[in-house]
Backbone as a ProteinNet text record, in pm:
[ID]
protein_1_A
[PRIMARY]
MVYEVGDIVKLKKQHPCKSFEWEILRVGADFRLKCMGCGHQIMISRKLVEKNTKSLKKPDGEIQTR
[TERTIARY]
-703.4	-723.1	-639.4	-682.5	-634.4	-542	-430.3	-361.1	-334.9	-361.5	-331	-255.1	-180.8	-101.9	-211.8	-187.4	-283.2	-374.1	-377.4	-449	-370.9	-465.6	-407.4	-406.2	-301.5	-303	-292.3	-352	-328.8	-269.4	-144.7	-65.5	-88.8	-55.2	-74.7	27.6	138	241.7	253.7	271.8	276.1	430.7	450.2	563.2	614.9	748.9	791.8	724.5	672.7	604	448.8	419.9	289.3	176.6	216.1	114.2	104.3	-21.9	-53.5	-74.1	-100.3	-134.6	-27.3	-12.2	83.3	-3.5	71.7	13	82.1	29.9	107.6	148.5	292.6	351.7	377.9	408.3	450.5	403.7	361.3	326.6	398.7	426.3	495.9	528.6	648.2	710.1	748	773.5	796.6	701.3	678.2	584.3	675.5	643.5	711.3	592.5	607.3	516	559.4	455.5	490.1	417.1	473.5	418	320.9	192.8	115.7	138.1	204.6	241.8	352.5	480.8	577.5	630.3	579.7	632.7	766.1	805.4	908	880.7	959.9	939.4	1018.5	952.8	1009.5	988	1082.1	1044.2	1017.7	926.2	895.5	824.7	867.2	792	662.1	596.9	446	417.7	495.1	454.2	417.5	524.7	495.2	395.3	360	247.9	119	113.6	-32.4	-31.2	76.2	60	12	74.7	48.7	-59.2	-140.4	-250.8	-368.9	-401.7	-539.8	-641.4	-636.4	-738.6	-685.3	-759.9	-726.9	-827.2	-784.7	-879.8	-848.2	-940.1	-938	-968.8	-912.8	-931	-1070.1	-1157.7	-1306.3	-1397.6	-1299.7	-1362.5	-1400	-1392.1	-1433.1	-1314.5	-1347.5	-1262.8	-1286.9	-1176.3	-1176.7	-1095.5	-1165.4	-1097.3	-1048.2	-971.4	-916	-1014.1
85	152.2	283.2	377.4	505.4	530.4	531.3	548.4	688.4	707	856.4	856.3	945.2	964.8	961.2	886.6	869	735.7	682.1	553.9	437.1	346.7	230.2	109.5	31.4	-70.1	-191.2	-302.7	-437.8	-518.4	-564.7	-655.9	-780	-882.7	-1022	-1089.8	-1031.3	-1098.1	-1010.9	-1074.8	-987	-959.4	-841.2	-801.8	-897.5	-901.4	-995.5	-953	-837.4	-820.4	-863	-936.9	-999.4	-905.8	-772.3	-684.3	-700.6	-686.9	-686.9	-553.6	-448.2	-320.3	-220.4	-122.6	-22.9	102.5	216.3	339.7	390.2	474	543.8	661.4	699.5	826.6	907.8	837	896.5	812.9	888.1	826.2	882.2	789.2	823.8	691.5	706.8	576.3	483.3	516.7	450.4	499.4	412.6	441.2	435.5	542.6	507.6	450.6	341.5	279.5	263.4	292.8	266.4	160.9	67.5	-62	-12.2	-56	-12.5	-93.1	-193.7	-283.6	-215.4	-193	-164.9	-22.9	32.6	177.5	175.3	54.7	52.7	116.1	201.8	253	188.5	173.8	111.4	187.4	190.9	246.2	109.1	107.7	0.1	44	-15.7	18	31.1	107.3	126.1	-33.1	-84	-218.9	-338.1	-333.1	-423.9	-412.8	-271.2	-245.6	-275.7	-257.4	-287	-428.4	-501.6	-650.8	-711.4	-661.6	-723.3	-670.4	-587.1	-518.5	-607.6	-628.2	-705.7	-628.9	-514.3	-410.8	-284	-170	-33.2	29.8	91.3	158.6	314.8	393.5	516	592.6	714.8	781.9	783.5	799.9	827	698.4	590.6	461.4	370.3	402.5	336.9	230.4	109.5	2.9	-63.7	-48.3	-103.4	-226.2	-337.6	-470.1	-492	-581	-611.5	-708.5
-1056.9	-916.7	-916.2	-855.6	-857	-719.3	-715.7	-608	-560.2	-437.4	-368.8	-260.5	-201	-96.2	21	131.7	242.7	239.9	132.3	103.2	185.9	222.7	271.3	173.2	150.2	46	109.4	80.2	136	17.9	60.3	-36.5	-18.9	-122.7	-100	-4.4	-3.5	87	216.5	308.8	446.9	476	558.8	613.8	714.1	746.2	852.2	995.7	1004	1141.2	1121.9	1025.5	1006.7	963.8	922.3	867.3	713.2	666.9	527	472.2	564.5	523.4	529.2	422	405.2	369.8	426.8	398.6	284.6	180.3	69.2	102.3	99.4	140.4	20.1	-89.8	-200.5	-334.2	-428.1	-567.4	-666.3	-757.8	-888.9	-966.7	-1024.9	-1088.1	-964.2	-863.9	-740.5	-640.2	-534.6	-429.1	-298.1	-208.6	-70.8	6.2	81.2	158.5	309.8	403.1	545.5	609.3	661.5	725.4	837.5	824.6	943.9	1066.6	1062.6	1184	1251.9	1199.3	1274.8	1219.5	1112.7	1073.1	980.2	929.8	847.5	701.6	647.9	513	397.7	279.3	171.6	50.8	-60.8	-192.2	-274	-350.3	-435.5	-570.7	-671	-810.5	-812.6	-892.1	-919.9	-968.7	-1066.6	-1133.2	-1029.3	-928.2	-823.5	-737.7	-695.2	-620.1	-689.3	-803.9	-884.8	-891.4	-921.1	-933.2	-786.8	-694.5	-549.2	-482.2	-538.5	-443.7	-421.1	-322.7	-287.2	-280.8	-206	-187.4	-159.5	-173	-126.3	-63.7	49.5	139.1	143.1	106.1	103	252	259.5	388.2	432.7	345.8	364.4	404.7	401.2	426.7	319.5	210.1	80.5	61.3	14	9.2	-131.2	-205.2	-360	-362.4	-416.5	-421.9	-566.5	-597.3	-729.3	-785.2
[MASK]
++++++++++++++++++++++++++++++++++++++++++++++++++++++++++++++++++

């Protein structure tokens, strides 16, 4: 999968606010993600994001699944 800033990634585990979706704010060796439920931001390694991704939603509406 190709990750880009502005994409919405759905992860396998949910955030404590019960949201599974995160917006990608920064891409590189580490990702900066913003929770779509509560707005909390985290830095997480690329390896963990790639391992835990269920689906990827592009801004144009296209959905890619694993």
